[in-house]
N, C-alpha and C positions, 0 to 999 in steps of 0.2 A: 866220541862216536853217537851221542846223544844229537851233537850240534851237526854232526855228518846226516843224521834221519832229516832233522830239522831243514837243511839246507835243499834234502833231496826233495821233501815233502814240497818245499815252496817251488822251488827249479822245476817240478811236474806241475804246480797249479799255474806257475809263469808260464810253462812251454805251452800245456792245453789252453791257456786262456789266448793266447798268443797266435796257435793252430786256428781257436776256432774264429779269433775277429779277422783272422784271412779268409777263411770258407765262408766268412756271413758279407766281406765286401763285394765279392764278385755277385754275390746276390744282390747288393742297393744299387753298385755299376749297373747290373742287367735291369734293374727297376727304372733307373735312369735313362738309358737310352730310347728314343722313341723311335718308331718304324717310322720312315718316310717311304710314302708311297712315291712313283714317278709319274709325274704327269703325261697324259697323251699329250703326245707331238701334236703342237698346233699343224693344220695345213696352211703352207704359204699360200697365197693367192701370187696371182701372175698371170692375172686376165690381159688384154688388150687394151684397157685403161691401163693398166699400173704399168706394163709396159713404158707409156708412154711419158706418165708419170716420174719413171725414173729414168727420163732422159732429159739432161740439158737443153737438145735442139727442139722440144716440142712443148715448152712452156704455153705458149701463143696457142697452141691445137689445144691442152688440157684445159685454159683457161675457158675456151670456147666451147670445149665440150661438156663445162660446168655452167657454163651460162645457158646453155640449151637445154640444163637437164637430164643429158646423154648419160651420164658419170652410171647410172643402176642398169640400166637397157646395155650399155656394150658393158656391164661388168657382170651379165646374167649369164647362163649358160652356154649362148652361141649354135654354132662356132660360128663366127664373124670373119672376114676378111678386110682389113682397114688399110687403107692407104692415105699416110701419115705426112703431111705438110711440115717442113720442118720452120721453124721461126723464119729464116730467110725467106722462104716462101712468102709467109704471110706479110712480112716487111715488104716484097717488091709488090703488094698488092697497092693502088691510089693511097694516097695520104686520107687517112680519115676512115678509113673502109672497116678493119678491124675494129677499131673505138666504135662506130657507128652499128656494127652486127653484136657487137659485147650489151648492146644498153637492152634491156629487158622490151622496149617495146618490137626491137627487130627480131626478140627469139623465134618466131616462126621462117623467117629466111636464111636466121643462123641455122635453124637445124637442117633445112633444105639443102643449103650448103655442104653440113658435116654430112649427110645420108646418104648424100652424094659423094661420100668418099670410104663408103660403107658396101660390102657387097654380103650376102648372106651362103655360109659354106667354108671351108677350110681350105683357100685357094692356093696351092701354092707357087712360086714366081715358072717350079716347071710343068704345070697344069698348063699354063697359058700358053696360046699359041697366035702366032702372027694373024691378024684378021677379027680373033675372037670379041663377040661382042658379050659383056656382063652386065646383068643387071644389078642398078644398085638399089640400097633400103629406100631410098625416095622414087621408085620408080621408074627412074630414067638410065638409059643406055650407056656406056662406057665400052670404047673402042680399044682393042691389046693391040696395038705394035712392036715387034722384035725385029730390028735391024742392025746388024754388024754387033751382035750379041748385048746389045740393050735393049732392055724392055721398056715400055712408054704407056702409061693408061692416060689415054686422052690426050692430054699437051702435056704431060708433065711423066718427067722420067724418073724410074725407080733407082736408086741410090744405095739402098740398103734392101734387102729381103729376105723372107721368110724369118722374121723374127716371132719363134714360137711362144702363144703364149698357152693357159689353161682352157682359155675359149676362143681361140682363135690363134691367125697370123695379123702382123702390121708387115707390111711395107715402106718404107720410108721412100717420099717422093719430094721433088725440087720445086714442082707449083700448087698451088691451091687451086684445084678443079670446080667450075666454077659452071650451077647446071644451065 
C-alpha cells in the first residue's frame, strides 16, 4: 500500500511536470514566431520607354533615345504618343547614318529626329483621321493618311497600333521619319 501511494505520488508529479512543460512549449513557440508584415506592392512601370525596352524589335530606338538623353523625359508623366521605328526601319537608312547619329557630337540632330516621332497627348489609332495633321514635339507637323485600312504617319506605315503605356501610347512604324 505504501508503495502504491509512493507510485501514485511520483506519477502525479510526473504528470504535473509533463502538463506544465506542455503548457510552456506553446508560449515559447509563440515567442519565437516573428510577425512579418507584407511589403507594399511595388508599382510596375510601363511607360512608353519601357514598352520600347521590352521589345526586341526596338533595340536601335532604345539606344538612340538613351544617346539623346530622352529616357527621363519620355518616362515622365506625358501623355506621349510615340511612333516607334523598328530595327529594320533604322537598318534601311543609308549606311553609317545610325552610327553617326549615336555619336555625342550628333546629339542635337538625333534629338530632332527622335522628337519628330513623338506627339503630345494620348492619340490612339481610332483618333486619327485621313488628312489630319499632328504637331510633333520638335514643332514640325506630320500628315496622317488612311487608305484601305492602312494608317500612315508621314511616309511610314503603322504596323502595330495602340500599345498602351502608363504615360501614353506607342504605334510601331516601318520607317524612320526624318524632319
